[in-house]
Short mmCIF file of the C-alpha atoms (twelve columns), coordinates in Angstrom:
data_MODEL
# 
_entry.id   MODEL 
# 
loop_
_atom_site.group_PDB 
_atom_site.id 
_atom_site.type_symbol 
_atom_site.label_atom_id 
_atom_site.label_alt_id 
_atom_site.label_comp_id 
_atom_site.label_asym_id 
_atom_site.label_seq_id 
_atom_site.Cartn_x 
_atom_site.Cartn_y 
_atom_site.Cartn_z 
_atom_site.pdbx_PDB_model_num 
ATOM 1   C CA . UNK A 1   1.753   -17.918 -32.585 1 
ATOM 2   C CA . UNK A 2   4.895   -19.793 -32.726 1 
ATOM 3   C CA . UNK A 3   2.838   -23.067 -32.204 1 
ATOM 4   C CA . UNK A 4   0.100   -22.105 -34.769 1 
ATOM 5   C CA . UNK A 5   2.919   -21.063 -37.274 1 
ATOM 6   C CA . UNK A 6   4.838   -24.462 -37.123 1 
ATOM 7   C CA . UNK A 7   1.936   -26.496 -37.584 1 
ATOM 8   C CA . UNK A 8   0.426   -24.495 -40.451 1 
ATOM 9   C CA . UNK A 9   3.209   -23.258 -42.259 1 
ATOM 10  C CA . UNK A 10  6.193   -26.005 -41.608 1 
ATOM 11  C CA . UNK A 11  5.243   -27.724 -44.733 1 
ATOM 12  C CA . UNK A 12  6.069   -24.907 -46.548 1 
ATOM 13  C CA . UNK A 13  8.640   -22.295 -44.863 1 
ATOM 14  C CA . UNK A 14  10.223  -25.211 -42.771 1 
ATOM 15  C CA . UNK A 15  12.240  -23.654 -40.030 1 
ATOM 16  C CA . UNK A 16  11.428  -20.330 -41.244 1 
ATOM 17  C CA . UNK A 17  8.063   -20.911 -39.793 1 
ATOM 18  C CA . UNK A 18  9.487   -20.711 -36.512 1 
ATOM 19  C CA . UNK A 19  10.836  -17.140 -36.999 1 
ATOM 20  C CA . UNK A 20  7.708   -16.157 -38.798 1 
ATOM 21  C CA . UNK A 21  5.830   -17.305 -35.571 1 
ATOM 22  C CA . UNK A 22  7.732   -15.020 -33.045 1 
ATOM 23  C CA . UNK A 23  7.268   -12.136 -35.641 1 
ATOM 24  C CA . UNK A 24  3.364   -12.647 -35.677 1 
ATOM 25  C CA . UNK A 25  3.602   -13.171 -32.032 1 
ATOM 26  C CA . UNK A 26  5.466   -10.295 -30.979 1 
ATOM 27  C CA . UNK A 27  3.343   -7.962  -33.545 1 
ATOM 28  C CA . UNK A 28  0.214   -9.564  -31.744 1 
ATOM 29  C CA . UNK A 29  1.404   -8.340  -28.341 1 
ATOM 30  C CA . UNK A 30  2.099   -5.268  -29.614 1 
ATOM 31  C CA . UNK A 31  -1.298  -4.516  -31.030 1 
ATOM 32  C CA . UNK A 32  -3.011  -5.929  -27.588 1 
ATOM 33  C CA . UNK A 33  -0.297  -3.617  -25.933 1 
ATOM 34  C CA . UNK A 34  -1.221  -0.411  -28.075 1 
ATOM 35  C CA . UNK A 35  -4.949  -1.179  -27.975 1 
ATOM 36  C CA . UNK A 36  -4.725  -0.954  -24.375 1 
ATOM 37  C CA . UNK A 37  -2.794  2.128   -24.152 1 
ATOM 38  C CA . UNK A 38  -5.358  3.741   -26.680 1 
ATOM 39  C CA . UNK A 39  -8.150  2.902   -24.298 1 
ATOM 40  C CA . UNK A 40  -6.355  4.049   -21.116 1 
ATOM 41  C CA . UNK A 41  -5.011  7.032   -22.310 1 
ATOM 42  C CA . UNK A 42  -7.153  8.564   -25.238 1 
ATOM 43  C CA . UNK A 43  -5.715  10.613  -27.968 1 
ATOM 44  C CA . UNK A 44  -6.322  13.953  -26.169 1 
ATOM 45  C CA . UNK A 45  -2.762  13.675  -24.710 1 
ATOM 46  C CA . UNK A 46  0.463   14.647  -26.085 1 
ATOM 47  C CA . UNK A 47  3.292   12.779  -25.604 1 
ATOM 48  C CA . UNK A 48  6.163   15.016  -24.172 1 
ATOM 49  C CA . UNK A 49  9.782   14.068  -22.773 1 
ATOM 50  C CA . UNK A 50  11.301  16.023  -19.802 1 
ATOM 51  C CA . UNK A 51  14.872  14.897  -20.200 1 
ATOM 52  C CA . UNK A 52  15.547  16.537  -16.690 1 
ATOM 53  C CA . UNK A 53  15.365  16.407  -12.884 1 
ATOM 54  C CA . UNK A 54  15.946  13.382  -10.170 1 
ATOM 55  C CA . UNK A 55  13.765  11.005  -11.690 1 
ATOM 56  C CA . UNK A 56  15.083  11.054  -15.032 1 
ATOM 57  C CA . UNK A 57  18.414  10.852  -13.804 1 
ATOM 58  C CA . UNK A 58  17.589  7.887   -12.116 1 
ATOM 59  C CA . UNK A 59  15.791  6.451   -14.914 1 
ATOM 60  C CA . UNK A 60  18.519  7.079   -17.435 1 
ATOM 61  C CA . UNK A 61  20.999  5.319   -14.879 1 
ATOM 62  C CA . UNK A 62  18.245  2.136   -14.393 1 
ATOM 63  C CA . UNK A 63  18.354  1.995   -18.521 1 
ATOM 64  C CA . UNK A 64  21.944  1.904   -18.722 1 
ATOM 65  C CA . UNK A 65  22.854  -0.617  -16.300 1 
ATOM 66  C CA . UNK A 66  19.961  -3.102  -17.819 1 
ATOM 67  C CA . UNK A 67  21.333  -2.314  -21.250 1 
ATOM 68  C CA . UNK A 68  24.722  -2.794  -20.029 1 
ATOM 69  C CA . UNK A 69  24.193  -6.215  -18.510 1 
ATOM 70  C CA . UNK A 70  22.379  -7.235  -21.411 1 
ATOM 71  C CA . UNK A 71  25.338  -6.595  -23.756 1 
ATOM 72  C CA . UNK A 72  27.865  -8.389  -21.053 1 
ATOM 73  C CA . UNK A 73  25.110  -11.712 -21.066 1 
ATOM 74  C CA . UNK A 74  25.475  -11.687 -25.023 1 
ATOM 75  C CA . UNK A 75  29.273  -11.694 -24.448 1 
ATOM 76  C CA . UNK A 76  28.943  -14.564 -22.164 1 
ATOM 77  C CA . UNK A 77  26.874  -16.361 -24.757 1 
ATOM 78  C CA . UNK A 78  29.055  -15.808 -27.779 1 
ATOM 79  C CA . UNK A 79  31.926  -17.320 -25.447 1 
ATOM 80  C CA . UNK A 80  30.148  -20.360 -24.311 1 
ATOM 81  C CA . UNK A 81  29.065  -21.004 -27.608 1 
ATOM 82  C CA . UNK A 82  32.648  -21.183 -29.252 1 
ATOM 83  C CA . UNK A 83  33.499  -23.485 -26.373 1 
ATOM 84  C CA . UNK A 84  30.361  -25.427 -26.998 1 
ATOM 85  C CA . UNK A 85  32.079  -25.768 -30.759 1 
ATOM 86  C CA . UNK A 86  34.839  -27.546 -30.130 1 
ATOM 87  C CA . UNK A 87  32.652  -30.297 -28.012 1 
ATOM 88  C CA . UNK A 88  30.634  -33.153 -29.715 1 
ATOM 89  C CA . UNK A 89  27.335  -32.842 -31.900 1 
ATOM 90  C CA . UNK A 90  24.361  -31.761 -30.170 1 
ATOM 91  C CA . UNK A 91  26.169  -30.448 -27.171 1 
ATOM 92  C CA . UNK A 92  25.400  -26.815 -28.226 1 
ATOM 93  C CA . UNK A 93  21.672  -27.456 -28.562 1 
ATOM 94  C CA . UNK A 94  21.954  -29.146 -25.298 1 
ATOM 95  C CA . UNK A 95  23.252  -26.345 -23.654 1 
ATOM 96  C CA . UNK A 96  20.749  -23.989 -25.155 1 
ATOM 97  C CA . UNK A 97  17.707  -25.579 -24.057 1 
ATOM 98  C CA . UNK A 98  19.042  -26.470 -20.911 1 
ATOM 99  C CA . UNK A 99  19.772  -23.106 -19.927 1 
ATOM 100 C CA . UNK A 100 16.266  -21.743 -21.276 1 
ATOM 101 C CA . UNK A 101 14.197  -24.531 -19.496 1 
ATOM 102 C CA . UNK A 102 15.977  -23.326 -16.709 1 
ATOM 103 C CA . UNK A 103 15.482  -19.945 -16.650 1 
ATOM 104 C CA . UNK A 104 12.307  -19.807 -17.835 1 
ATOM 105 C CA . UNK A 105 11.589  -22.069 -14.658 1 
ATOM 106 C CA . UNK A 106 12.990  -19.190 -12.551 1 
ATOM 107 C CA . UNK A 107 11.176  -16.473 -14.814 1 
ATOM 108 C CA . UNK A 108 7.937   -18.126 -14.122 1 
ATOM 109 C CA . UNK A 109 8.250   -18.982 -10.086 1 
ATOM 110 C CA . UNK A 110 10.203  -16.009 -9.049  1 
ATOM 111 C CA . UNK A 111 10.544  -13.196 -11.899 1 
ATOM 112 C CA . UNK A 112 6.337   -13.164 -11.515 1 
ATOM 113 C CA . UNK A 113 6.939   -12.614 -7.766  1 
ATOM 114 C CA . UNK A 114 9.482   -9.957  -7.885  1 
ATOM 115 C CA . UNK A 115 7.247   -8.265  -10.698 1 
ATOM 116 C CA . UNK A 116 4.361   -8.095  -8.309  1 
ATOM 117 C CA . UNK A 117 6.717   -6.627  -5.424  1 
ATOM 118 C CA . UNK A 118 8.731   -4.421  -7.017  1 
ATOM 119 C CA . UNK A 119 6.113   -1.614  -6.674  1 
ATOM 120 C CA . UNK A 120 5.970   -2.311  -3.110  1 
ATOM 121 C CA . UNK A 121 9.688   -2.250  -2.318  1 
ATOM 122 C CA . UNK A 122 10.183  1.315   -4.321  1 
ATOM 123 C CA . UNK A 123 7.558   2.777   -2.283  1 
ATOM 124 C CA . UNK A 124 8.918   1.651   0.971   1 
ATOM 125 C CA . UNK A 125 12.372  2.686   -0.189  1 
ATOM 126 C CA . UNK A 126 10.870  6.013   -1.396  1 
ATOM 127 C CA . UNK A 127 9.238   6.441   2.083   1 
ATOM 128 C CA . UNK A 128 12.367  5.128   4.317   1 
ATOM 129 C CA . UNK A 129 10.024  2.834   5.523   1 
ATOM 130 C CA . UNK A 130 12.998  0.285   6.482   1 
ATOM 131 C CA . UNK A 131 10.770  -2.349  8.291   1 
ATOM 132 C CA . UNK A 132 8.423   -2.330  5.626   1 
ATOM 133 C CA . UNK A 133 11.331  -2.860  3.021   1 
ATOM 134 C CA . UNK A 134 12.790  -5.502  4.925   1 
ATOM 135 C CA . UNK A 135 9.405   -7.310  5.898   1 
ATOM 136 C CA . UNK A 136 8.738   -7.435  1.932   1 
ATOM 137 C CA . UNK A 137 12.221  -8.717  0.962   1 
ATOM 138 C CA . UNK A 138 12.298  -11.333 3.514   1 
ATOM 139 C CA . UNK A 139 8.481   -12.240 2.122   1 
ATOM 140 C CA . UNK A 140 9.608   -12.338 -1.055  1 
ATOM 141 C CA . UNK A 141 12.565  -14.452 -0.448  1 
ATOM 142 C CA . UNK A 142 10.124  -17.003 1.335   1 
ATOM 143 C CA . UNK A 143 7.851   -17.373 -0.909  1 
ATOM 144 C CA . UNK A 144 10.300  -18.044 -3.841  1 
ATOM 145 C CA . UNK A 145 12.153  -20.597 -1.413  1 
ATOM 146 C CA . UNK A 146 8.813   -22.077 -1.376  1 
ATOM 147 C CA . UNK A 147 8.449   -22.238 -4.936  1 
ATOM 148 C CA . UNK A 148 11.292  -23.151 -6.067  1 
ATOM 149 C CA . UNK A 149 12.397  -25.857 -3.927  1 
ATOM 150 C CA . UNK A 150 10.080  -28.376 -5.247  1 
ATOM 151 C CA . UNK A 151 10.726  -27.835 -8.627  1 
ATOM 152 C CA . UNK A 152 14.356  -27.889 -8.046  1 
ATOM 153 C CA . UNK A 153 13.881  -31.459 -6.582  1 
ATOM 154 C CA . UNK A 154 12.040  -32.659 -9.872  1 
ATOM 155 C CA . UNK A 155 14.384  -31.433 -12.167 1 
ATOM 156 C CA . UNK A 156 16.931  -32.967 -10.451 1 
ATOM 157 C CA . UNK A 157 15.574  -36.532 -9.968  1 
ATOM 158 C CA . UNK A 158 13.215  -37.135 -12.793 1 
ATOM 159 C CA . UNK A 159 15.334  -35.045 -15.589 1 
ATOM 160 C CA . UNK A 160 15.456  -37.669 -17.854 1 
ATOM 161 C CA . UNK A 161 11.477  -38.115 -17.715 1 
ATOM 162 C CA . UNK A 162 11.075  -34.697 -18.418 1 
ATOM 163 C CA . UNK A 163 13.699  -34.341 -21.269 1 
ATOM 164 C CA . UNK A 164 11.682  -37.327 -22.807 1 
ATOM 165 C CA . UNK A 165 8.201   -35.658 -22.361 1 
ATOM 166 C CA . UNK A 166 9.226   -32.423 -24.138 1 
ATOM 167 C CA . UNK A 167 12.083  -33.591 -26.644 1 
ATOM 168 C CA . UNK A 168 12.390  -37.158 -27.716 1 
ATOM 169 C CA . UNK A 169 9.929   -37.246 -30.828 1 
ATOM 170 C CA . UNK A 170 11.060  -37.163 -34.361 1 
ATOM 171 C CA . UNK A 171 14.634  -37.560 -34.888 1 
ATOM 172 C CA . UNK A 172 15.452  -36.927 -31.209 1 
ATOM 173 C CA . UNK A 173 16.991  -40.320 -30.409 1 
ATOM 174 C CA . UNK A 174 17.299  -41.527 -26.780 1 
ATOM 175 C CA . UNK A 175 21.147  -40.439 -27.053 1 
ATOM 176 C CA . UNK A 176 20.166  -37.232 -27.284 1 
ATOM 177 C CA . UNK A 177 17.855  -37.797 -24.458 1 
ATOM 178 C CA . UNK A 178 20.782  -38.670 -22.194 1 
ATOM 179 C CA . UNK A 179 22.738  -35.807 -23.310 1 
ATOM 180 C CA . UNK A 180 19.602  -33.268 -22.750 1 
ATOM 181 C CA . UNK A 181 19.269  -34.717 -19.510 1 
ATOM 182 C CA . UNK A 182 22.738  -34.825 -18.315 1 
ATOM 183 C CA . UNK A 183 22.718  -31.352 -19.497 1 
ATOM 184 C CA . UNK A 184 19.704  -30.023 -17.543 1 
ATOM 185 C CA . UNK A 185 20.642  -31.611 -14.677 1 
ATOM 186 C CA . UNK A 186 23.714  -29.862 -13.833 1 
ATOM 187 C CA . UNK A 187 21.966  -26.572 -15.212 1 
ATOM 188 C CA . UNK A 188 19.100  -27.249 -12.317 1 
ATOM 189 C CA . UNK A 189 21.749  -27.169 -9.425  1 
ATOM 190 C CA . UNK A 190 21.821  -23.424 -10.158 1 
ATOM 191 C CA . UNK A 191 18.064  -22.755 -9.928  1 
ATOM 192 C CA . UNK A 192 17.810  -21.846 -6.560  1 
ATOM 193 C CA . UNK A 193 20.794  -19.352 -6.580  1 
ATOM 194 C CA . UNK A 194 20.004  -18.109 -10.374 1 
ATOM 195 C CA . UNK A 195 16.379  -17.201 -8.865  1 
ATOM 196 C CA . UNK A 196 17.972  -15.488 -5.728  1 
ATOM 197 C CA . UNK A 197 20.125  -13.659 -8.146  1 
ATOM 198 C CA . UNK A 198 16.604  -12.472 -9.890  1 
ATOM 199 C CA . UNK A 199 15.287  -11.151 -6.451  1 
ATOM 200 C CA . UNK A 200 18.306  -9.310  -5.585  1 
ATOM 201 C CA . UNK A 201 17.690  -7.727  -9.232  1 
ATOM 202 C CA . UNK A 202 14.517  -6.509  -8.552  1 
ATOM 203 C CA . UNK A 203 15.464  -5.435  -5.170  1 
ATOM 204 C CA . UNK A 204 18.617  -3.594  -6.181  1 
ATOM 205 C CA . UNK A 205 16.197  -1.312  -8.802  1 
ATOM 206 C CA . UNK A 206 13.849  -0.565  -6.218  1 
ATOM 207 C CA . UNK A 207 16.765  0.725   -4.133  1 
ATOM 208 C CA . UNK A 208 17.783  2.597   -7.278  1 
ATOM 209 C CA . UNK A 209 21.052  1.134   -7.237  1 
ATOM 210 C CA . UNK A 210 21.609  0.244   -10.700 1 
ATOM 211 C CA . UNK A 211 25.315  0.955   -10.701 1 
ATOM 212 C CA . UNK A 212 25.521  -2.085  -7.744  1 
ATOM 213 C CA . UNK A 213 23.745  -4.163  -10.476 1 
ATOM 214 C CA . UNK A 214 25.962  -3.410  -12.781 1 
ATOM 215 C CA . UNK A 215 29.128  -4.129  -10.813 1 
ATOM 216 C CA . UNK A 216 27.809  -7.065  -9.750  1 
ATOM 217 C CA . UNK A 217 26.526  -8.415  -13.366 1 
ATOM 218 C CA . UNK A 218 29.809  -7.817  -14.280 1 
ATOM 219 C CA . UNK A 219 31.747  -9.874  -11.724 1 
ATOM 220 C CA . UNK A 220 28.932  -12.587 -12.612 1 
ATOM 221 C CA . UNK A 221 29.370  -12.996 -16.015 1 
ATOM 222 C CA . UNK A 222 32.988  -12.452 -15.590 1 
ATOM 223 C CA . UNK A 223 32.997  -15.625 -13.298 1 
ATOM 224 C CA . UNK A 224 30.850  -17.118 -15.725 1 
ATOM 225 C CA . UNK A 225 33.025  -17.338 -18.617 1 
ATOM 226 C CA . UNK A 226 36.068  -17.912 -16.195 1 
ATOM 227 C CA . UNK A 227 34.844  -21.116 -14.818 1 
ATOM 228 C CA . UNK A 228 33.615  -22.213 -18.170 1 
ATOM 229 C CA . UNK A 229 37.259  -22.234 -19.619 1 
ATOM 230 C CA . UNK A 230 38.561  -23.855 -16.856 1 
ATOM 231 C CA . UNK A 231 36.160  -26.529 -16.383 1 
ATOM 232 C CA . UNK A 232 35.934  -27.311 -19.997 1 
ATOM 233 C CA . UNK A 233 39.713  -26.847 -20.472 1 
ATOM 234 C CA . UNK A 234 42.369  -27.918 -17.790 1 
ATOM 235 C CA . UNK A 235 39.754  -29.669 -15.688 1 
ATOM 236 C CA . UNK A 236 38.404  -31.455 -19.255 1 
ATOM 237 C CA . UNK A 237 34.820  -31.885 -17.821 1 
ATOM 238 C CA . UNK A 238 33.142  -31.734 -21.380 1 
ATOM 239 C CA . UNK A 239 29.722  -30.473 -21.940 1 
ATOM 240 C CA . UNK A 240 28.773  -30.361 -18.147 1 
ATOM 241 C CA . UNK A 241 31.476  -28.038 -17.477 1 
ATOM 242 C CA . UNK A 242 29.386  -24.951 -18.666 1 
ATOM 243 C CA . UNK A 243 26.444  -25.640 -16.318 1 
ATOM 244 C CA . UNK A 244 29.143  -25.949 -13.549 1 
ATOM 245 C CA . UNK A 245 30.521  -22.995 -14.503 1 
ATOM 246 C CA . UNK A 246 27.221  -21.143 -14.028 1 
ATOM 247 C CA . UNK A 247 27.211  -22.974 -10.549 1 
ATOM 248 C CA . UNK A 248 30.409  -21.979 -9.387  1 
ATOM 249 C CA . UNK A 249 29.971  -18.439 -10.828 1 
ATOM 250 C CA . UNK A 250 26.818  -18.066 -8.815  1 
ATOM 251 C CA . UNK A 251 27.870  -19.275 -5.702  1 
ATOM 252 C CA . UNK A 252 31.103  -17.106 -5.804  1 
ATOM 253 C CA . UNK A 253 29.148  -13.889 -6.555  1 
ATOM 254 C CA . UNK A 254 26.384  -14.245 -4.378  1 
ATOM 255 C CA . UNK A 255 29.186  -14.959 -1.488  1 
ATOM 256 C CA . UNK A 256 30.756  -11.697 -2.120  1 
ATOM 257 C CA . UNK A 257 27.636  -9.827  -2.695  1 
ATOM 258 C CA . UNK A 258 26.892  -11.227 0.699   1 
ATOM 259 C CA . UNK A 259 30.148  -10.438 2.004   1 
ATOM 260 C CA . UNK A 260 30.251  -6.747  1.182   1 
ATOM 261 C CA . UNK A 261 26.543  -6.423  2.148   1 
ATOM 262 C CA . UNK A 262 25.064  -5.674  -1.172  1 
ATOM 263 C CA . UNK A 263 21.466  -3.879  -0.744  1 
ATOM 264 C CA . UNK A 264 21.401  -4.618  3.077   1 
ATOM 265 C CA . UNK A 265 21.531  -8.165  2.603   1 
ATOM 266 C CA . UNK A 266 22.765  -8.745  6.118   1 
ATOM 267 C CA . UNK A 267 19.938  -6.962  7.862   1 
ATOM 268 C CA . UNK A 268 17.327  -9.191  5.652   1 
ATOM 269 C CA . UNK A 269 18.632  -12.718 6.024   1 
ATOM 270 C CA . UNK A 270 17.932  -12.921 9.701   1 
ATOM 271 C CA . UNK A 271 17.272  -15.856 11.782  1 
ATOM 272 C CA . UNK A 272 13.699  -16.222 10.956  1 
ATOM 273 C CA . UNK A 273 14.078  -16.135 7.424   1 
ATOM 274 C CA . UNK A 274 16.805  -19.090 8.268   1 
ATOM 275 C CA . UNK A 275 14.673  -21.124 10.427  1 
ATOM 276 C CA . UNK A 276 12.160  -20.963 7.532   1 
ATOM 277 C CA . UNK A 277 14.837  -21.747 5.158   1 
ATOM 278 C CA . UNK A 278 15.597  -25.028 7.312   1 
ATOM 279 C CA . UNK A 279 12.205  -26.008 7.192   1 
ATOM 280 C CA . UNK A 280 11.894  -25.786 3.785   1 
ATOM 281 C CA . UNK A 281 15.075  -27.703 3.294   1 
ATOM 282 C CA . UNK A 282 12.757  -30.501 5.295   1 
ATOM 283 C CA . UNK A 283 10.027  -30.646 3.057   1 
ATOM 284 C CA . UNK A 284 12.614  -30.471 0.026   1 
ATOM 285 C CA . UNK A 285 14.219  -33.968 1.774   1 
ATOM 286 C CA . UNK A 286 10.513  -35.605 2.212   1 
ATOM 287 C CA . UNK A 287 9.934   -34.866 -1.442  1 
ATOM 288 C CA . UNK A 288 12.827  -36.438 -2.688  1 
ATOM 289 C CA . UNK A 289 12.336  -39.562 -0.673  1 
ATOM 290 C CA . UNK A 290 8.486   -39.703 -2.024  1 
ATOM 291 C CA . UNK A 291 10.080  -39.291 -5.223  1 
ATOM 292 C CA . UNK A 292 12.425  -41.699 -4.872  1 
ATOM 293 C CA . UNK A 293 10.208  -44.119 -3.381  1 
ATOM 294 C CA . UNK A 294 7.521   -44.118 -6.046  1 
ATOM 295 C CA . UNK A 295 10.420  -43.945 -8.704  1 
ATOM 296 C CA . UNK A 296 11.623  -47.090 -7.627  1 
ATOM 297 C CA . UNK A 297 7.763   -48.946 -7.050  1 
ATOM 298 C CA . UNK A 298 6.276   -47.556 -9.938  1 
ATOM 299 C CA . UNK A 299 6.970   -49.487 -13.267 1 
ATOM 300 C CA . UNK A 300 9.217   -47.516 -15.618 1 
ATOM 301 C CA . UNK A 301 7.080   -45.860 -18.064 1 
ATOM 302 C CA . UNK A 302 7.740   -47.267 -22.062 1 
ATOM 303 C CA . UNK A 303 5.137   -44.929 -23.782 1 
ATOM 304 C CA . UNK A 304 5.023   -41.350 -23.992 1 
ATOM 305 C CA . UNK A 305 1.343   -40.996 -22.378 1 
ATOM 306 C CA . UNK A 306 3.118   -43.581 -19.930 1 
ATOM 307 C CA . UNK A 307 5.497   -40.943 -19.201 1 
ATOM 308 C CA . UNK A 308 3.199   -38.025 -19.076 1 
ATOM 309 C CA . UNK A 309 0.977   -40.237 -16.268 1 
ATOM 310 C CA . UNK A 310 4.281   -40.900 -14.533 1 
ATOM 311 C CA . UNK A 311 5.544   -37.508 -14.153 1 
ATOM 312 C CA . UNK A 312 1.708   -36.375 -13.169 1 
ATOM 313 C CA . UNK A 313 1.759   -38.697 -10.105 1 
ATOM 314 C CA . UNK A 314 5.394   -38.811 -9.013  1 
ATOM 315 C CA . UNK A 315 5.382   -34.944 -8.759  1 
ATOM 316 C CA . UNK A 316 1.779   -34.655 -7.294  1 
ATOM 317 C CA . UNK A 317 2.406   -36.841 -4.521  1 
ATOM 318 C CA . UNK A 318 6.068   -35.191 -4.304  1 
ATOM 319 C CA . UNK A 319 4.421   -31.966 -4.004  1 
ATOM 320 C CA . UNK A 320 1.807   -33.000 -1.337  1 
ATOM 321 C CA . UNK A 321 4.787   -34.438 0.932   1 
ATOM 322 C CA . UNK A 322 6.515   -31.161 0.752   1 
ATOM 323 C CA . UNK A 323 3.387   -29.081 1.084   1 
ATOM 324 C CA . UNK A 324 2.795   -31.533 4.376   1 
ATOM 325 C CA . UNK A 325 6.098   -31.279 5.759   1 
ATOM 326 C CA . UNK A 326 5.517   -27.171 5.657   1 
ATOM 327 C CA . UNK A 327 2.216   -27.559 7.440   1 
ATOM 328 C CA . UNK A 328 3.876   -29.674 9.841   1 
ATOM 329 C CA . UNK A 329 6.757   -27.607 11.045  1 
ATOM 330 C CA . UNK A 330 4.620   -24.665 10.534  1 
ATOM 331 C CA . UNK A 331 6.434   -22.983 7.857   1 
ATOM 332 C CA . UNK A 332 3.299   -21.974 6.494   1 
ATOM 333 C CA . UNK A 333 0.746   -22.140 9.126   1 
ATOM 334 C CA . UNK A 334 -2.547  -24.073 7.944   1 
ATOM 335 C CA . UNK A 335 -4.640  -21.144 9.470   1 
ATOM 336 C CA . UNK A 336 -2.890  -18.840 7.076   1 
ATOM 337 C CA . UNK A 337 -3.506  -21.212 3.894   1 
ATOM 338 C CA . UNK A 338 -7.205  -21.470 5.292   1 
ATOM 339 C CA . UNK A 339 -7.593  -17.574 5.450   1 
ATOM 340 C CA . UNK A 340 -5.968  -16.686 1.896   1 
ATOM 341 C CA . UNK A 341 -8.345  -19.557 0.272   1 
ATOM 342 C CA . UNK A 342 -11.256 -17.605 2.052   1 
ATOM 343 C CA . UNK A 343 -10.687 -13.979 1.408   1 
ATOM 344 C CA . UNK A 344 -7.848  -13.808 -0.852  1 
ATOM 345 C CA . UNK A 345 -8.148  -10.295 -1.711  1 
ATOM 346 C CA . UNK A 346 -7.936  -9.264  2.224   1 
ATOM 347 C CA . UNK A 347 -5.158  -11.272 2.743   1 
# 
């Protein structure tokens, strides 16, 4: 809807067509959801809210933690925009889009996995099935690691090509592409830890630990603001200080969470998971070498279509190299992959 409104209405409404696109898109989503609810739950039912009982208290606590975390994050955004306003022109836009791309990748790759496993985690915790709970979280971390690692390699090594593909047109000059690529590179350093925090968030709510989530969020966001001010102020790192502030705050917050054994993480991060992480690292290193070799061998693209084909070839071959290493080290057995392909529902 956003793209359609821009194409159709931009000559008349200019940048307001973007706002109209979001409005129409959200209204369309609401209409689809409302129609599905009406079909699934006919009008003979009446809406009743019972504000009592343990279930309601847990729901209210989880909602309060989410709203509080969202408000705290808006505070971080406000502070970062104030800091960026003192930096060279274009920095604010680059920071905005750099974080959006990184967080969107994390949400697509890991948020979808967390959404799928949340009901299973909640049921396992409610039944006190601790071994099933541990295995589900461990599997979720392994899947997330396998999905995020190659994308992180591509974002770090092909940052300029990616930014050129999406942004370098119209008034977006090569100098602006260079700034975007630099900001995106430093944000991509946080992709793995940011994805881990997304998994941890799902796990905390599955355990009904909204208070722990809120305290962890306050710690993370407080550290984020402090490191932003430190890197941009005393260290004079400029625009890259803000994404580096995010990286430093994630490292400290995740380290503190592990040392305090938040959500019983020490029992989840066991030897099998560590071995899988090492094998995954080998796959990522092979993918990085493949990307580096192909980037050095192939002729640098000069056109938009050439850049697109360059990214398709390099990322495709790099993905094959990554998957091959996982298969060679038996991080993901080939028999298991074949079983999923042959009978996905049963697997």
